[in-house]
Structures are given as structure tokens and as C-alpha cells.
C-alpha positions as CSV (number, residue, x, y, z in Angstrom):
1,M,0.0,0.0,0.0
2,N,1.2,3.5,-0.8
3,K,2.1,5.8,2.1
4,P,0.3,9.1,2.5
5,N,1.4,11.7,-0.1
6,E,3.3,9.0,-2.0
7,L,2.5,8.6,-5.7
8,P,1.4,5.2,-6.9
9,Q,4.1,3.3,-8.8
10,E,2.2,3.7,-12.1
11,K,2.0,7.5,-11.6
12,V,5.8,7.6,-11.0
13,A,6.4,5.5,-14.1
14,D,4.1,7.9,-16.1
15,K,6.1,10.9,-14.9
16,Y,9.3,9.2,-15.8
17,L,8.1,8.3,-19.3
18,A,6.8,11.8,-19.8
19,K,10.3,13.2,-19.0
20,V,11.9,10.7,-21.3
21,K,9.5,11.7,-24.1
22,Q,10.1,15.4,-23.5
23,A,13.9,14.9,-23.6
24,K,13.6,13.0,-26.9
25,D,11.3,15.7,-28.3
26,V,13.9,18.4,-27.3
27,R,16.7,16.4,-29.0
28,A,14.6,15.9,-32.1
29,V,13.9,19.7,-32.3
30,L,17.6,20.5,-31.8
31,K,18.6,18.1,-34.5
32,V,16.0,19.3,-37.0
33,D,16.9,22.9,-36.4
34,F,20.6,22.3,-36.9
35,A,20.0,20.1,-40.0
36,T,17.9,22.8,-41.6
37,F,20.7,25.3,-40.9
38,A,23.5,23.1,-42.2
39,S,21.6,22.2,-45.4
40,A,22.0,25.9,-46.5
41,V,25.8,25.9,-45.8
42,P,28.1,24.7,-48.7
43,E,29.6,21.3,-47.9
44,E,33.2,22.6,-48.0
45,V,32.4,25.2,-45.3
46,K,32.9,24.3,-41.6
47,V,30.2,25.0,-39.0
48,F,31.3,26.5,-35.7
49,A,28.7,26.1,-33.0
50,Y,28.7,28.7,-30.2
51,E,26.9,29.1,-27.0
52,G,25.5,32.6,-27.8
53,P,25.9,35.6,-30.1
54,A,28.6,37.2,-27.9
55,D,30.8,34.2,-28.6
56,K,30.2,34.6,-32.3
57,F,31.4,38.1,-32.1
58,I,34.6,37.6,-30.1
59,Y,35.7,34.4,-31.9
60,Y,35.3,36.2,-35.2
61,H,38.1,38.6,-34.2
62,W,40.3,35.8,-32.8
63,I,39.8,33.6,-35.9
64,R,40.6,36.5,-38.2
65,E,43.8,37.0,-36.2
66,L,44.9,33.4,-36.0
67,R,43.6,31.8,-39.2
68,P,42.0,34.4,-41.5
69,S,41.6,32.0,-44.5
70,L,39.4,29.6,-42.6
71,R,35.9,29.4,-44.1
72,Y,33.1,28.7,-41.6
73,E,29.5,29.5,-40.7
74,A,28.5,30.4,-37.2
75,Y,25.7,28.5,-35.5
76,I,24.2,29.8,-32.2
77,C,23.0,27.2,-29.7
78,K,21.5,29.8,-27.2
79,N,23.4,28.4,-24.2
80,K,26.1,25.9,-23.1
81,A,23.7,23.1,-22.2
82,K,22.1,23.1,-25.6
83,A,25.5,23.4,-27.3
84,L,26.7,20.2,-25.5
85,Q,23.4,18.5,-26.1
86,L,23.8,19.2,-29.8
87,F,27.3,17.8,-29.6
88,D,26.0,14.6,-28.1
89,I,23.3,14.3,-30.8
90,L,25.8,14.8,-33.6
91,Q,28.2,12.3,-32.0
92,S,25.6,9.6,-32.2
93,D,24.3,10.6,-35.6
94,L,25.2,8.0,-38.4
95,T,24.5,10.3,-41.4
96,G,27.7,12.3,-41.2
97,L,25.8,15.5,-40.2
98,G,28.3,16.4,-37.5
99,E,31.6,15.7,-39.5
100,R,32.3,19.4,-40.3
101,V,30.9,20.8,-37.0
102,Y,33.2,22.2,-34.2
103,F,32.0,23.5,-30.9
104,F,33.3,26.4,-28.8
105,V,32.3,26.4,-25.1
106,D,33.2,28.2,-21.9
107,K,35.0,26.4,-19.1
108,D,32.7,27.9,-16.4
109,F,32.7,25.9,-13.2
110,D,31.6,22.6,-14.9
111,D,34.0,22.2,-17.8
112,L,32.4,19.8,-20.3
113,Q,29.8,18.6,-17.8
114,G,31.3,15.2,-17.4
115,R,32.3,14.6,-21.1
116,A,35.8,13.6,-22.1
117,A,38.0,16.1,-24.0
118,T,37.6,15.8,-27.8
119,S,39.2,17.4,-30.9
120,K,35.7,18.6,-31.8
121,V,35.3,20.9,-28.9
122,F,37.3,23.9,-27.9
123,L,37.1,24.6,-24.2
124,T,38.4,27.9,-22.8
125,D,41.1,27.7,-20.1
126,R,39.4,30.6,-18.3
127,Y,35.8,30.8,-16.9
128,S,34.4,32.4,-20.1
129,I,35.3,34.7,-23.0
130,E,34.8,37.7,-20.8
131,N,37.8,36.7,-18.7
132,Y,40.1,37.3,-21.7
133,I,38.8,40.9,-21.9
134,V,39.1,41.9,-18.2
135,C,42.8,41.8,-17.6
136,P,45.7,44.3,-16.9
137,K,47.2,43.9,-20.4
138,L,44.1,45.0,-22.2
139,L,43.7,47.9,-19.8
140,E,47.3,49.0,-20.6
141,D,46.5,48.9,-24.3
142,L,43.4,51.0,-23.7
143,L,45.4,53.6,-21.7
144,M,48.0,53.9,-24.5
145,I,45.4,54.2,-27.4
146,D,41.9,55.1,-26.1
147,F,43.0,57.2,-23.1
148,H,45.8,59.0,-25.0
149,C,48.5,58.1,-22.5
150,N,51.0,57.4,-25.2
151,G,54.4,58.7,-24.3
152,H,53.7,58.3,-20.6
153,P,54.6,54.6,-19.7
154,G,55.1,55.4,-16.1
155,A,51.6,56.8,-15.7
156,R,50.1,53.7,-17.5
157,I,51.9,51.4,-15.1
158,E,50.6,53.3,-12.1
159,V,47.0,53.1,-13.3
160,R,47.4,49.5,-14.2
161,E,48.7,48.7,-10.7
162,Y,45.8,50.6,-9.2
163,F,43.3,48.7,-11.3
164,E,44.8,45.4,-10.2
165,K,44.3,46.4,-6.5
166,I,40.6,47.5,-7.0
167,Y,39.8,44.5,-9.2
168,S,41.2,42.2,-6.6
169,K,38.9,43.8,-4.0
170,F,35.9,43.2,-6.4
171,L,36.9,39.6,-6.8
172,E,37.1,39.2,-3.0
173,I,33.7,40.9,-2.6
174,T,32.1,38.5,-5.1
175,R,33.9,35.4,-3.8
176,N,30.9,34.0,-1.9
177,L,28.7,34.7,-4.9
178,N,31.0,32.7,-7.1
179,F,31.3,29.9,-4.5
180,R,27.5,29.6,-4.5
181,I,27.4,29.3,-8.3
182,F,30.3,26.8,-8.1
183,A,28.4,24.7,-5.6
184,A,25.3,24.7,-7.7
185,R,27.2,23.5,-10.8
186,K,29.2,20.8,-9.0
187,L,26.2,19.5,-7.1
188,Q,23.9,19.9,-10.1
189,I,21.4,22.0,-8.2
190,E,18.9,23.9,-10.3
191,Q,19.3,27.6,-10.5
192,T,15.7,28.9,-10.4
193,E,16.3,32.5,-11.6
194,D,18.8,34.3,-13.9
195,L,22.0,35.6,-12.3
196,P,22.2,39.4,-11.6
197,D,23.2,41.5,-14.6
198,K,23.6,44.9,-12.9
199,I,26.9,45.9,-11.3
200,N,25.1,47.7,-8.5
201,L,23.6,44.4,-7.3
202,L,27.2,43.0,-6.9
203,A,29.2,45.9,-5.5
204,Q,29.3,49.7,-5.1
205,V,32.1,50.7,-7.5
206,E,33.8,54.1,-7.4
207,L,37.0,55.2,-9.1
208,T,39.2,54.8,-6.0
209,E,37.1,52.5,-3.7
210,I,34.7,49.5,-3.8
211,S,32.4,48.2,-1.2
212,P,29.9,45.3,-0.9
213,T,26.2,45.7,-1.3
214,E,23.6,44.7,1.3
215,H,22.2,42.0,-1.0
216,A,22.5,38.5,0.3
217,V,24.0,35.9,-2.0
218,E,21.0,33.6,-1.4
219,G,18.9,36.3,-3.1
220,L,21.2,36.9,-5.9
221,V,21.7,33.2,-6.8
222,K,18.5,31.4,-6.1
223,L,18.7,27.7,-6.0
224,G,16.2,24.8,-6.0
225,R,17.6,23.7,-2.7
226,E,20.3,24.8,-0.3
227,P,23.6,22.7,-0.1
228,T,24.1,20.9,3.2
229,A,26.9,21.9,5.5
230,E,28.8,18.7,4.5
231,E,28.4,19.6,0.8
232,W,29.8,23.1,1.4
233,A,32.7,21.7,3.3
234,G,33.5,19.2,0.6
235,L,33.8,21.9,-2.0
236,K,35.9,24.4,-0.2
237,E,39.3,23.1,-1.2
238,A,38.5,22.8,-4.9
239,F,37.0,26.3,-5.0
240,A,40.0,27.7,-3.1
241,A,42.3,26.4,-5.8
242,I,40.7,28.5,-8.5
243,N,42.5,31.7,-9.7
244,P,39.8,34.4,-9.2
245,M,40.9,36.6,-12.1
246,Q,40.7,33.7,-14.6
247,G,38.3,31.4,-13.0
248,Y,35.5,33.5,-11.5
249,R,32.4,34.3,-13.5
250,G,33.4,36.5,-16.5
251,K,30.1,38.4,-16.9
252,F,30.5,39.7,-13.4
253,A,34.0,40.8,-14.2
254,L,33.0,42.5,-17.4
255,Q,30.2,44.4,-15.5
256,F,32.8,45.7,-13.1
257,F,35.3,46.6,-15.9
258,V,32.8,48.6,-18.0
259,K,31.7,50.5,-14.9
260,W,35.3,51.3,-13.8
261,L,36.4,52.3,-17.3
262,G,33.5,54.8,-17.4
263,L,34.7,56.3,-14.2
264,L,38.3,56.3,-15.4
265,R,37.2,58.2,-18.6
266,Q,35.6,60.9,-16.4
267,D,38.7,61.2,-14.4
268,R,40.9,61.5,-17.6
269,A,38.9,64.5,-18.6
270,S,38.8,66.1,-15.1
271,S,41.0,68.8,-13.8
272,P,42.5,68.1,-11.4
273,S,42.6,64.3,-12.2
274,V,42.9,61.7,-9.5
275,L,44.7,58.9,-11.4
276,F,46.3,61.1,-14.1
277,P,47.7,64.0,-12.0
278,M,51.0,64.3,-13.8
279,L,49.6,64.1,-17.3
280,P,48.6,67.1,-19.4
281,A,44.9,67.4,-20.2
282,S,44.2,65.5,-23.4
283,T,43.0,67.5,-26.3
284,F,41.3,64.3,-27.7
285,M,38.1,62.8,-26.4
286,V,38.0,59.4,-24.8
287,D,35.2,57.3,-26.4
288,G,33.1,56.0,-23.5
289,N,31.3,53.3,-25.4
290,F,32.8,50.4,-23.4
291,S,31.2,47.1,-23.9
292,L,32.0,43.5,-25.0
293,Q,31.6,44.6,-28.6
294,T,34.1,47.4,-28.4
295,L,36.6,45.7,-26.1
296,A,36.6,42.2,-27.7
297,P,38.6,43.2,-30.8
298,K,41.4,44.3,-28.4
299,A,41.5,41.0,-26.4
300,A,44.2,38.4,-26.9
301,P,42.9,35.0,-27.9
302,P,43.1,31.9,-25.6
303,K,46.6,30.3,-25.7
304,D,45.4,27.0,-27.2
305,L,43.0,28.4,-29.8
306,G,45.6,28.7,-32.5
307,A,46.5,25.0,-32.3
308,F,42.8,24.0,-32.3
309,L,42.1,26.1,-35.4
310,A,45.2,24.7,-37.1
311,S,43.9,21.1,-36.6
312,I,40.6,21.8,-38.5
């Protein structure tokens, strides 16, 4: 006899079968959508499958730099889960549909989600594509070109060092937020709402100081269940081994970088200036349109991308 509030076995079986059918339906839709797309692409042209449109944009610049003659068509999978699901579908396909298809996915906190490394998938060695943008080297390039600090290498070094300090503080402020996301990925706990996309929800960022907000991490990263104390303890060592600048969530880092660059732009045009006190006022404007689209062309590609492209 079934216990109170316990579903009969046949009901459990029905729910399981419904989930299986739904999964099969999703796979079928993904395969049909991709096959329709691929049918319009000449056979000699490769297909590069990306997580989203931002990936298409930044990889365009990297590929043009590393292998400009490569002919390919970009296919957008909408997110990482669907990209890897499509990879699985094409791996098991016997018609040859996936032979010319290559995938580009972010490392995140879950790598290939249990799959083995393969020559068909390029996995970033940092959390995401944004982590290649938010770095001291790109800032120094911006200072020399966009902020008109050419001829003043000492001033560029000082601003770069200041950035490294305030960025380190931001990473420390968002450490628990990243740990919660890390735990959710490792424990396969459902994330019930989108992650915050406004910098003011993460930290209060000023030119020369940064401070935490009053928002609790539980409210910013909402999960289907809370990890147990034992689960938290079991993940601490692995999380502590992550390099925050390269391994914490890239979209959070980019939100910080765009905000801080805007403040730096205001300071460059100010008199007196806080971070450029020894530089003469520039007679040229600093373009303040900082975004992934404007910063991506200046970012250096991942170290292994050239070899991956050469193997295609």
C-alpha cells in the first residue's frame, strides 16, 4: 500500500516516461533545427557552434587574427547546455551530419559537464570569453590608445597597478557569490532565476574604492535547494584552488570593468585628475562606449585556440 502523499508506482512511471519523451522531443527539435541550418551551408564550409551571439562576435576577431583564410559559418545554440546537447546528438548521428561541425564552449565551473575532452570541442582555459577581456594587459592597451596616455609609460603602469588592486577587491567581494554558483554547478542543483546582470547588485564601484552591497548571496543566486553543511565543506578546497581573475564568473568581471572604465574616462577629462595627476589634459576625447563589442577586438585569444584552429 502506498504511504500518504506517496504517488502510486504507475504514476511515478508515467512521470518518468513523460520526462523521457520530453527529452527525446527536445533532442529531435535541436537536430531538425541544426540540420535545416546546415543544409544551407556549402559542404566545404565548416560549421562553428557557439553558446551565444557574444561568442560569435569575439571568436570572429580571434579567428581572423589566427587563421584568416578559414571558411566557416557560425551556428548559435543559445546556451552551453544546448551546445553540448547538440554535440551529443551529432556524435551519435550516423548520417555524417556532424563531421564538419566544431564546438566552442566556456569552461565555467563545470568544464564539459562530465564529457571527455575531444578534438571537436574547444574549451576555454578561463571561466568564459569575458575573462580574456578583463585583464591588466588590455587595460594598458586602452590607456595607450583610447585614453591617449602614449608617451607616458610610467603613468600607465601606475593606473594598471591601481586597477589590479581594486579588481582584486571586487573579486574578493564577489567570492561568496562565485562559491554559491560553483556549488550549484558541482552539485547539479537547479538555478531557479537568472543571475544578476547589474553591477550595483554586486558591488558599489567608485574610481578609488569599492564596497559590498547589502544583497544576500542567497537572493542573488536562487537555487532549487540549499547545499548541506557537508556539501559546502566538501567543495571548499576545490574552490580555493581557482585563480579568481581567470576562474570566477566572467560576466560579473565585465560588468565591473565597464563601470570602472567609465569612471576612469571621467577622471581623464577632469582637472584636477585623481589617477592622471601628472599628465597634461588630453585634447582628444576618450570614447566612453565600453562594452563587450568594443573591447573584444582588443582582447588576446586563448593560448590553445591557434592550435585548435590549425587542426581543423
